[in-house]
C-alpha positions as CSV (number, residue, x, y, z in Angstrom):
1,M,-138.6,42.2,23.6
2,A,-136.1,41.3,20.8
3,S,-136.4,43.3,17.7
4,L,-137.7,41.5,14.6
5,M,-135.4,40.3,11.9
6,I,-136.6,39.3,8.5
7,L,-134.4,36.9,6.6
8,S,-134.8,35.6,3.1
9,V,-134.2,31.9,3.2
10,F,-135.6,28.6,1.9
11,G,-134.6,28.6,-1.8
12,F,-138.2,29.0,-2.8
13,G,-138.5,32.6,-1.6
14,F,-140.0,32.3,1.9
15,N,-139.5,35.0,4.5
16,V,-138.5,33.8,8.0
17,V,-139.5,36.2,10.8
18,M,-137.3,35.7,13.8
19,A,-138.6,37.1,17.1
20,T,-138.9,35.9,20.7
21,Q,-141.0,32.9,19.6
22,A,-140.4,30.3,16.9
23,P,-139.8,31.7,13.5
24,T,-142.4,31.4,10.8
25,V,-142.5,30.9,7.0
26,V,-145.2,31.9,4.6
27,L,-147.3,29.2,3.0
28,N,-148.5,29.3,-0.6
29,D,-151.9,30.7,0.5
30,G,-150.3,33.6,2.4
31,N,-150.7,32.2,5.9
32,K,-147.7,31.9,8.2
33,I,-146.6,28.6,9.8
34,P,-144.2,28.3,12.7
35,M,-141.0,26.4,11.8
36,V,-141.2,23.9,14.7
37,A,-144.3,22.1,15.9
38,L,-144.9,20.0,19.1
39,G,-146.1,16.6,18.0
40,T,-148.7,14.9,20.0
41,G,-150.5,11.5,19.8
42,R,-148.9,8.1,19.7
43,G,-145.4,8.3,21.2
44,T,-146.1,11.6,23.0
45,A,-147.4,10.0,26.2
46,K,-145.7,6.7,27.2
47,E,-148.1,3.8,27.8
48,S,-147.4,4.1,31.6
49,E,-148.5,7.8,31.5
50,S,-152.0,9.1,31.4
51,V,-153.2,11.0,28.3
52,D,-153.2,14.1,30.6
53,E,-149.5,14.2,29.9
54,V,-150.4,15.5,26.5
55,R,-152.3,18.5,28.1
56,K,-149.2,19.3,30.2
57,A,-146.9,18.9,27.2
58,V,-148.9,21.3,25.1
59,F,-149.0,23.9,28.0
60,W,-145.2,23.6,28.5
61,A,-144.6,23.9,24.8
62,I,-146.5,27.1,24.5
63,E,-144.8,28.4,27.6
64,A,-141.4,27.6,26.0
65,G,-142.2,29.5,22.9
66,Y,-143.9,27.0,20.6
67,R,-146.7,28.4,18.6
68,H,-147.5,25.3,16.5
69,I,-149.2,22.2,17.9
70,D,-149.8,19.2,15.7
71,T,-152.4,16.5,16.5
72,A,-154.9,14.3,14.6
73,A,-158.3,12.7,15.0
74,I,-156.7,9.2,15.1
75,Y,-154.4,10.2,18.0
76,D,-157.4,10.4,20.3
77,D,-155.9,13.3,22.2
78,E,-157.6,16.3,20.7
79,P,-159.5,17.1,24.0
80,Q,-156.2,17.2,25.9
81,V,-154.5,19.3,23.2
82,G,-157.4,21.7,23.4
83,Q,-157.2,21.9,27.2
84,G,-153.5,22.6,27.1
85,I,-154.2,25.4,24.7
86,A,-157.0,26.7,26.9
87,D,-154.8,26.6,30.0
88,A,-152.1,28.7,28.2
89,I,-154.7,31.2,27.0
90,A,-156.3,31.5,30.4
91,K,-152.9,32.3,32.0
92,G,-152.3,35.0,29.4
93,I,-149.3,33.3,27.8
94,V,-150.8,33.5,24.4
95,K,-153.8,34.5,22.4
96,R,-155.6,32.0,20.1
97,E,-154.7,34.0,17.0
98,E,-151.0,33.7,17.9
99,L,-151.2,29.9,17.8
100,F,-151.1,27.5,14.8
101,V,-153.0,24.3,15.3
102,T,-152.8,21.4,12.9
103,T,-155.1,18.4,12.9
104,K,-155.9,15.6,10.4
105,L,-158.7,13.7,8.7
106,W,-158.5,10.0,9.2
107,N,-158.8,7.4,6.5
108,D,-162.4,6.3,7.2
109,R,-163.8,9.8,6.6
110,H,-162.6,10.3,3.0
111,A,-166.1,10.6,1.4
112,R,-166.5,14.3,0.4
113,E,-169.7,14.7,2.5
114,R,-167.9,13.4,5.7
115,V,-165.0,15.9,5.6
116,I,-166.8,18.9,7.1
117,P,-168.6,16.9,9.8
118,S,-165.3,15.2,10.7
119,L,-163.5,18.6,11.0
120,K,-166.4,19.9,13.1
121,E,-166.0,16.9,15.5
122,S,-162.3,17.7,15.8
123,L,-163.0,21.3,16.5
124,A,-165.5,20.3,19.2
125,R,-162.9,18.1,20.8
126,L,-160.3,20.8,20.6
127,A,-162.8,23.5,21.8
128,L,-161.7,25.7,18.9
129,D,-163.7,27.6,16.2
130,Y,-161.1,26.8,13.5
131,V,-157.8,25.0,12.9
132,D,-154.9,26.7,11.1
133,L,-154.1,23.6,9.1
134,Y,-156.2,20.5,8.2
135,L,-154.5,17.6,6.5
136,I,-155.6,14.4,4.8
137,H,-153.7,12.0,7.0
138,F,-153.1,9.4,4.3
139,P,-154.1,9.2,0.7
140,I,-155.5,5.7,1.6
141,A,-159.3,5.4,2.2
142,T,-160.6,2.7,4.6
143,K,-164.0,1.7,6.0
144,A,-164.8,2.1,9.6
145,D,-163.5,-1.4,10.3
146,G,-160.1,-0.6,8.7
147,S,-160.8,-2.6,5.5
148,R,-160.0,-1.1,2.2
149,D,-162.2,1.4,0.5
150,D,-162.0,2.9,-3.0
151,I,-162.6,6.6,-2.4
152,D,-160.4,8.7,-4.6
153,Y,-158.4,11.3,-2.6
154,L,-159.5,13.9,-5.2
155,E,-163.0,13.5,-3.9
156,T,-161.7,14.0,-0.4
157,W,-159.8,17.1,-1.4
158,Q,-163.1,18.7,-2.6
159,G,-164.3,18.4,1.0
160,M,-161.0,19.9,2.2
161,E,-161.5,22.9,-0.2
162,E,-164.9,23.4,1.3
163,A,-163.5,23.4,4.8
164,K,-161.1,26.2,3.8
165,E,-163.8,28.2,2.0
166,L,-166.0,28.0,5.1
167,G,-163.1,29.2,7.3
168,L,-163.1,26.1,9.4
169,A,-159.5,25.5,8.3
170,K,-157.3,28.5,7.5
171,S,-155.0,26.3,5.4
172,I,-155.4,22.8,4.0
173,G,-152.8,20.2,3.0
174,V,-151.9,16.5,2.9
175,S,-149.7,14.0,4.7
176,N,-147.9,10.9,3.4
177,F,-148.5,11.8,-0.2
178,N,-145.8,10.8,-2.8
179,C,-144.7,12.8,-5.8
180,T,-147.2,11.3,-8.2
181,Q,-150.1,11.9,-5.8
182,I,-149.0,15.5,-5.1
183,D,-148.8,16.2,-8.9
184,R,-152.2,14.6,-9.6
185,L,-153.8,16.5,-6.7
186,I,-152.5,19.9,-7.9
187,A,-153.5,19.2,-11.5
188,N,-157.1,18.5,-10.4
189,S,-157.8,21.0,-7.6
190,K,-158.9,24.6,-7.2
191,I,-156.6,25.0,-4.1
192,K,-153.1,23.8,-4.0
193,P,-152.1,21.9,-0.8
194,A,-150.1,24.2,1.4
195,V,-148.3,21.4,3.2
196,N,-147.2,17.8,2.8
197,Q,-146.4,16.2,6.2
198,I,-144.1,13.2,5.7
199,E,-141.6,11.2,7.7
200,V,-138.1,12.7,7.3
201,N,-135.0,11.9,9.5
202,P,-131.4,10.9,9.0
203,T,-132.4,7.3,8.2
204,L,-135.1,8.4,5.8
205,T,-133.9,11.6,4.1
206,Q,-136.6,11.6,1.4
207,E,-134.5,14.0,-0.7
208,P,-136.4,13.5,-4.1
209,L,-139.8,14.0,-2.5
210,V,-138.7,16.9,-0.4
211,S,-137.2,18.6,-3.4
212,H,-140.3,18.0,-5.5
213,C,-142.6,19.5,-3.0
214,Q,-140.4,22.5,-2.4
215,K,-140.2,23.2,-6.2
216,L,-144.0,23.2,-6.2
217,G,-144.2,25.7,-3.3
218,V,-145.6,23.0,-0.9
219,V,-144.0,23.2,2.6
220,V,-142.8,19.9,4.0
221,M,-143.4,19.1,7.6
222,A,-141.2,16.3,9.0
223,Y,-142.7,13.8,11.5
224,S,-140.6,11.2,13.3
225,P,-137.7,13.6,13.0
226,F,-135.3,11.6,15.3
227,G,-135.8,8.4,13.3
228,F,-134.5,5.5,15.3
229,M,-132.5,7.6,17.7
230,V,-135.3,7.4,20.2
231,T,-136.1,3.7,20.0
232,R,-134.7,1.0,22.3
233,K,-134.7,-1.6,19.5
234,H,-131.1,-0.7,18.6
235,D,-130.1,-4.3,17.8
236,H,-132.5,-4.3,14.8
237,T,-132.5,-0.7,13.7
238,P,-130.0,1.4,11.6
239,P,-127.8,4.2,12.9
240,P,-127.5,6.9,14.0
241,R,-127.8,6.5,17.7
242,A,-127.9,9.5,20.0
243,D,-124.3,8.9,20.8
244,D,-123.1,8.6,17.2
245,P,-119.6,10.0,17.0
246,N,-120.4,12.2,14.0
247,L,-123.4,13.7,15.6
248,V,-121.6,14.1,18.9
249,K,-118.7,16.0,17.2
250,I,-121.2,18.4,15.6
251,A,-123.1,18.8,18.9
252,E,-120.0,19.7,20.8
253,K,-119.1,22.3,18.2
254,Y,-122.3,24.2,18.7
255,G,-122.9,23.3,22.4
256,K,-126.1,21.4,21.7
257,T,-127.5,17.9,22.1
258,T,-127.4,15.4,19.2
259,G,-131.2,15.7,19.1
260,Q,-131.0,19.4,18.6
261,I,-128.5,18.8,15.8
262,V,-130.9,16.5,14.0
263,L,-133.7,19.0,14.3
264,R,-131.5,21.8,13.1
265,Y,-130.4,19.6,10.2
266,L,-134.1,19.4,9.1
267,I,-134.6,23.1,9.5
268,D,-131.5,23.7,7.4
269,R,-133.0,21.5,4.7
270,E,-136.0,23.9,4.7
271,L,-138.3,21.5,6.6
272,I,-140.6,22.0,9.6
273,P,-139.8,19.3,12.2
274,V,-142.5,17.9,14.5
275,P,-140.7,16.5,17.6
276,K,-142.7,14.7,20.2
277,S,-142.0,14.8,24.0
278,T,-143.7,15.0,27.3
279,N,-140.5,16.0,29.2
280,K,-140.5,19.7,30.0
281,E,-136.8,20.1,29.6
282,R,-136.7,18.2,26.4
283,I,-139.6,20.2,25.0
284,A,-137.7,23.4,25.6
285,Q,-134.5,21.9,24.1
286,N,-136.4,21.0,20.9
287,I,-137.1,24.6,20.1
288,A,-133.8,26.1,21.1
289,L,-132.6,25.8,17.5
290,F,-132.3,29.3,16.0
291,E,-129.1,30.7,17.2
292,F,-126.9,28.4,15.1
293,Q,-126.9,26.9,11.6
294,L,-125.2,23.8,10.2
295,T,-122.7,24.0,7.4
296,A,-123.4,22.3,4.0
297,D,-120.7,19.7,4.8
298,E,-122.4,18.9,8.1
299,I,-125.8,18.5,6.4
300,A,-124.2,16.2,3.8
301,S,-122.6,14.1,6.5
302,I,-126.0,13.5,8.2
303,N,-127.6,12.7,4.8
304,K,-125.1,9.8,4.5
305,F,-127.0,8.0,7.3
306,N,-129.9,7.5,4.8
307,K,-131.1,3.9,4.4
308,D,-134.6,4.6,3.1
309,I,-136.0,2.8,6.1
310,R,-139.2,4.0,7.7
311,V,-140.1,4.3,11.4
312,I,-143.8,4.5,10.4
313,N,-144.5,1.7,7.8
314,P,-148.1,0.5,7.6
315,K,-147.4,-2.5,5.4
316,G,-150.8,-3.9,6.2
317,W,-152.2,-1.4,3.7
318,K,-149.8,-2.1,0.9
319,D,-152.5,-3.7,-1.3
320,Y,-155.0,-0.8,-0.7
321,P,-155.6,1.7,-3.4
322,N,-153.4,4.8,-3.2
323,Y,-150.8,3.2,-0.9
324,P,-148.0,5.8,-1.1
325,F,-144.9,3.9,0.0
326,E,-142.7,1.2,-1.3
327,R,-144.6,-2.1,-1.6
328,E,-141.6,-4.4,-0.8
């Protein structure tokens, strides 16, 4: 087994432990989070595939060295995620305590008294006693039919704090919160959010929000890390493509794919990428990121792709309270 190396990185003083599995960083509550997560849910299994592809993807990911699996109640795949985890544990690949499992509270469960029951439902579907990280999926509250609701996310956060106090979630955080919302939450809470999971990729670099969270000691997880590189709608979406000359040049330098370069770009920006895949080879590629590092100039060159355009842009909610994105 490789010996452990402890490196001081991530300008806000995190320790990165590099071993045979994915490295970890320390959250503001003292818990350790692996630096790459397998994303599940929408986009993981193609429409032509069965949801069982998620179970296989989770198993393959753990086999390849992932120790962080990211899901959500709204993804409707928590049972398959749980089965993939159970399969890996049964085969002796990993112990539960070596895994980091993230799931999320959906918008129609924002009332304080609904947070714990919702988490318990997720735990039952996952067949787990606890999750390592529980996130408020959006600051927006909706009713069961998807119509707007007026529940303040501060109320929701009180339920999240109770989840942590009960040990049902080791860490708690948020997703899709903007700077103002993060500040307001921290100013009015007992427990600071450990994580803000947001969309970050070369087309949406989110530099102000990322910097703001990091200064506050809130770790940023990056979903949709490939941006529009994985979409077929290339006639109507901004670059970069997977064959972009700038990315290809960097990839050739390091002997990597352009997808691996983009994931490493996020890691070098002190982010935790959440790549999705059900392809066994691609899953393994997406964690083979820790034997090289991009230069500052290479990071800057990828930042230049930024167009502030979102892959995930729920404009139908733009008139709802606490909508976190641009309203154009």
